[in-house]
ROTI-522347 format. One record per residue (C-alpha): residue in three letters; x, y, z. Coordinates in pm, whole numbers, padded with zeros to 5 digits, always signed. Layout:
N
alaXYZ;...
//
This chain:
329
met-00002+00027-00002;arg+00158+00320-00100;thr+00114+00627+00149;ile+00025+00864-00166;asp-00047+00767-00517;trp-00241+00893-00864;val-00498+00637-00932;asp-00783+00695-01200;gly-00744+01085-01214;ala-00740+01180-00913;ile-00461+01128-00577;val-00526+00861-00353;ile-00368+00890+00017;val-00362+00718+00321;asp-00534+00945+00604;gln-00293+00936+00884;thr-00523+01133+01112;ala-00736+00759+01119;leu-00410+00606+01199;pro-00354+00377+01429;gly-00697+00264+01455;gln-00798+00222+01092;ala-00612+00227+00811;val-00806+00458+00538;leu-00762+00561+00166;val-00893+00892+00093;arg-00965+01023-00265;leu-00860+01359-00368;ser-00991+01452-00652;thr-00980+01881-00627;val-00713+02133-00525;glu-00908+02212-00249;asp-00946+01837-00141;leu-00561+01811-00168;val-00425+02111+00065;asp-00737+02053+00335;ala-00538+01710+00320;val-00124+01875+00349;arg-00285+02152+00630;arg-00486+01896+00874;leu-00166+01636+00788;ala-00374+01373+00642;val-00041+01336+00405;arg+00239+01479+00567;gly+00606+01381+00569;ala+00859+01565+00339;pro+00916+01309+00070;ala+00533+01249+00059;leu+00459+01670+00048;gly+00688+01685-00270;val+00492+01397-00422;ala+00144+01570-00287;gly+00273+01901-00433;ala+00378+01798-00775;met+00043+01581-00818;gly-00159+01884-00682;val-00060+02062-00996;ala-00176+01804-01225;leu-00488+01802-01031;ala-00514+02149-01070;ala-00439+02151-01476;arg-00718+01971-01512;gln-00950+02154-01266;his-00905+02471-01451;ser-00766+02406-01791;ala-00943+02672-01912;asp-00832+02974-01646;gly-00515+02977-01676;glu-00525+03315-01352;ala-00719+03038-01160;leu-00438+02775-01202;ala-00169+03007-01159;his-00352+03049-00789;ala-00435+02725-00721;val-00071+02618-00772;arg+00068+02902-00531;val-00183+02747-00284;ile-00085+02383-00316;ala+00310+02517-00294;thr+00207+02747+00032;ala+00014+02506+00167;arg+00289+02411+00469;pro+00565+02655+00472;thr+00861+02477+00648;ala+00947+02150+00459;val+01131+02268+00120;asn+00956+01929-00070;leu+00611+02075-00122;ala+00733+02372-00295;arg+00970+02196-00446;gly+00743+01928-00605;ala+00469+02192-00720;gln+00712+02384-00890;arg+00852+02090-01089;ala+00488+01980-01198;ala+00414+02368-01243;ala+00680+02406-01467;leu+00542+02216-01789;leu+00189+02420-01772;pro-00050+02434-01918;asp+00094+02103-02039;ala-00187+01895-01826;glu-00048+01536-01911;ala+00327+01667-01892;ala+00271+01788-01547;leu+00090+01441-01477;ala+00425+01289-01593;glu+00649+01505-01415;ala+00469+01398-01088;leu+00441+01059-01133;arg+00838+01090-01154;val+00868+01285-00829;arg+00671+00954-00726;asp+00922+00753-00834;glu+01209+00854-00785;glu+01116+00864-00410;ile+01051+00470-00382;ala+01396+00459-00540;ser+01550+00724-00291;ala+01413+00482+00018;glu+01592+00182-00136;ala+01927+00403-00147;met+01909+00539+00166;ala+01816+00220+00373;arg+02158+00102+00222;leu+02403+00410+00268;gly+02207+00477+00612;ala+02277+00082+00770;asp+02602+00082+00637;leu+02701+00374+00791;val+02488+00279+01139;thr+02678-00049+01172;glu+03052+00182+01105;leu+02972+00426+01381;cys+02800+00192+01634;gly+02943-00206+01589;glu+02781-00468+01443;arg+02448-00451+01683;ala+02306-00045+01737;thr+01964+00030+01940;leu+01841+00348+01776;leu+01645+00658+01888;thr+01375+00766+01666;his+01155+01104+01641;cys+00865+01171+01503;asn+00754+00944+01127;thr+01006+00853+00874;gly+00867+00537+00732;ala+00645+00466+00453;leu+00350+00719+00604;ala+00608+00976+00527;thr+00730+00886+00187;val+00531+00683-00065;thr+00661+00308+00081;gly+01014+00246+00246;gly+01115+00554+00439;thr+01383+00722+00516;ala+01523+00712+00867;leu+01304+00392+00918;ala+01439+00259+00575;val+01751+00273+00784;val+01593+00098+01079;phe+01414-00159+00835;glu+01720-00240+00659;leu+01924-00303+00988;his+01652-00529+01098;arg+01711-00744+00797;arg+02069-00762+00847;ala+02019-00845+01200;ala+02233-00577+01277;leu+01945-00376+01486;gly+01992-00402+01876;gly+01599-00269+01888;val+01428+00070+01897;val+01332+00375+02137;ala+01062+00532+01959;ser+00956+00878+02110;glu+00613+00950+02121;thr+00690+01315+01937;arg+00425+01580+02099;pro+00191+01709+02041;leu+00003+01456+01793;leu+00204+01174+01920;gln+00315+01074+01573;gly+00627+00860+01711;ala+00330+00662+01968;arg+00091+00663+01685;leu+00243+00607+01325;thr+00585+00471+01396;ala+00508+00264+01646;trp+00235+00114+01387;glu+00498+00098+01120;leu+00756-00090+01352;gly+00489-00330+01498;asn+00381-00425+01122;ala+00727-00500+01031;gly+00814-00673+01320;val+01037-00460+01476;pro+01123-00449+01820;phe+01066-00121+01989;arg+00961+00082+02298;leu+00761+00408+02361;ala+00910+00689+02545;val+00804+01006+02619;asp+01038+01287+02427;ser+01180+01457+02712;ala+01317+01059+02839;gly+01536+01049+02530;pro+01848+01224+02638;phe+01841+01093+02999;leu+01853+00730+02819;met+02146+00807+02620;ala+02306+00946+02908;arg+02238+00564+03057;gly+02395+00415+02779;gln+02096+00264+02631;val+02066+00405+02263;asp+02389+00370+02034;ala+02300+00650+01799;val+01977+00897+01713;ile+01895+00876+01406;leu+01603+01061+01248;gly+01458+01231+00881;ala+01431+01621+00805;asp+01194+01869+00684;arg+01489+02075+00514;ile+01820+02059+00484;cys+02030+02374+00455;ala+02316+02451+00260;asn+02522+02526+00610;gly+02401+02152+00709;asp+02165+02298+00964;val+01849+02039+00984;ile+01472+02146+01042;asn+01291+01828+01125;lys+00957+01811+01393;val+01002+02022+01722;gly+01234+01742+01986;ser+01466+01707+01707;tyr+01665+01980+01827;ala+01717+01774+02231;his+01795+01496+02102;ala+02056+01647+01919;leu+02168+01787+02256;gly+02152+01490+02455;ala+02338+01318+02178;arg+02605+01539+02215;ala+02629+01500+02566;ala+02617+01122+02538;gly+02862+01121+02268;ile+02688+00921+02034;pro+02613+00972+01659;phe+02304+01199+01579;ile+02185+01097+01230;cys+01965+01281+00995;val+01845+01045+00661;ala+01665+01250+00402;pro+01620+01239+00031;glu+01840+01512-00183;ser+01502+01671-00316;thr+01495+01768+00082;val+01857+01917+00047;asp+01761+02288+00030;leu+02115+02481-00130;ala+01948+02810-00193;thr+01868+02848+00209;pro+02192+02914+00395;ser+02089+02835+00746;gly+01811+02738+00979;asp+01751+03113+01108;ala+01613+03183+00702;val+01353+02918+00750;glu+00993+03028+00853;ile+00901+02768+01147;glu+00517+02690+01133;asp+00325+02716+01436;arg+00007+02529+01458;gly-00192+02717+01725;ala-00312+02612+02035;ala-00544+02363+01983;glu-00297+02085+01914;val-00136+02140+02234;val-00396+02250+02455;ala-00630+01983+02379;phe-00600+01578+02213;gly-00867+01371+01986;gly-01081+01675+02080;val-01040+01607+02470;pro-00932+01928+02667;val-00617+01849+02844;ala-00528+02222+02962;pro-00760+02464+03175;ala-01004+02672+02986;gly-00827+02974+02767;ala-00470+02837+02868;ala-00237+03016+02554;ala+00022+02779+02394;val+00278+02800+02142;asn+00327+02491+01920;pro+00617+02553+01681;ala+00586+02259+01427;phe+00950+02221+01392;asp+01296+02291+01501;val+01683+02367+01386;thr+01944+02157+01466;pro+02230+02343+01413;his+02496+02204+01156;pro+02767+02142+01511;leu+02541+01875+01627;val+02504+01688+01356;thr+02723+01391+01308;ala+02624+01298+00951;ile+02339+01343+00679;val+02267+01055+00434;thr+02114+01140+00143;asp+02009+00866-00143;arg+02314+00967-00372;arg+02547+01009-00016;val+02682+01060+00280;val+02787+01407+00433;arg+03018+01344+00719;leu+02975+01679+00905;asp+03169+01593+01182;arg+03477+01513+00952;gly+03456+01900+00800;asp+03239+01753+00496;gln+03038+02017+00325;val+02615+01986+00208;arg+02709+02203-00103;
//
């Protein structure tokens, strides 16, 4: 089952807001459907968002074939539906470059999809080799947020490495942080690891650095929503804290993401707009209040891990050892 695909003239996604209770497929037949799915996190994860952006433009080309101004507006709305992850805008731009030819835009969107599928396989191999080099024959890894097939199309990014290590019998286990405020680690990563038969334990986000200090984690491995030219990593909020814990414990901090997430046009994390998703996700969960009425909240969806804290960046094409002075650009 692919997280996102093009089927009979529409986009079909796995609705990630329904997991782990139900695996629900949703058909998106308009630009409005797609943008709503992106904003409510029914489809999420940088590579999957890149595919969504490209396929959304293909939808727009069909929906507004006779109105160039409406088509251009639809493309802008798709590309900016979420501001922090670079893949969404990049995927939309790739397909939009071929407009007004709707069929050419669709063909480009399908290429984006196929490239992400292939990149997952390459990242799995390169990342597993690196973890074994850094940590020895068996490693226990801490993950954050969700980086499996749900965040891509198939396979994953950081979880693709985990699955490959498991296949090689080189995985000691996984500590999956629950990932507040939407519990994407507890809801999605745990679901994927369980389905794959990978041994794991859930931990609250703030336990990660302590577990590292006690020697219960050999490396931190996670994905990225944007990798800046200097090597700064933009990822789900909480990543920075894990990086600080890894540095204090003297263990590797590894980022795994496709080349499509590397943004050489953005010099550093200081230049990235960090999405704030509002108070509702913090003061309540599943519609149930968990804070006093009227409580204010701050809810950055992402944070910036400065490049000096990053041991290595693994893409589908290369391994960038920042700890050895390698450059992303």
